[in-house]
C-alpha positions, 0 to 999 in steps of 0.5 A, a space after each residue: 394162799 388159796 382163796 375160798 369163795 362161798 358157794 353162791 350157786 342157787 338151787 337147780 330149776 328155780 324160776 329165774 327171778 328167784 335164782 338171782 341175787 343183785 349185789 352190784 348196780 341199781 338193785 331196784 332198777 335191775 330187779 324191775 327189769 328182771 321181773 318185767 322180762 319174766 312177766 313178758 316171757 310168761 305172757 307168751 308161754 315161756 317159763 324162764 328157769 335157771 338150770 345147770 344140768 348140761 348133760 340133760 341139755 346135751 341129750 335134749 339138744 341131740 334129739 332136737 338136732 335130729 328133728 332139725 329144730 335146733 342147731 348143735 350146741 357150741 363146744 363151750 356148752 357141750 359137756 363132752 368137751 368141757 367140765 361144766 359144773 354149777 360153780 363154773 357155769 
């Protein structure tokens, strides 16, 4: 028997709070935590977004490694070593 799961992958490049759906646990507490974290990040100039373009991440990482501002990606996030698609990442 093949199990079919609905695609629950949100649209690419959404703000993190908009990309999350809380299905388990105390929804009000978790949503408050996520929103406060997003506000704190925005307060210091960081914009949290959900992205799953790992080829772009690898390209950007190679540039930043060349500038010595980042470390190389670990293999589990490197699309040259594994098949990363939105449904499994």
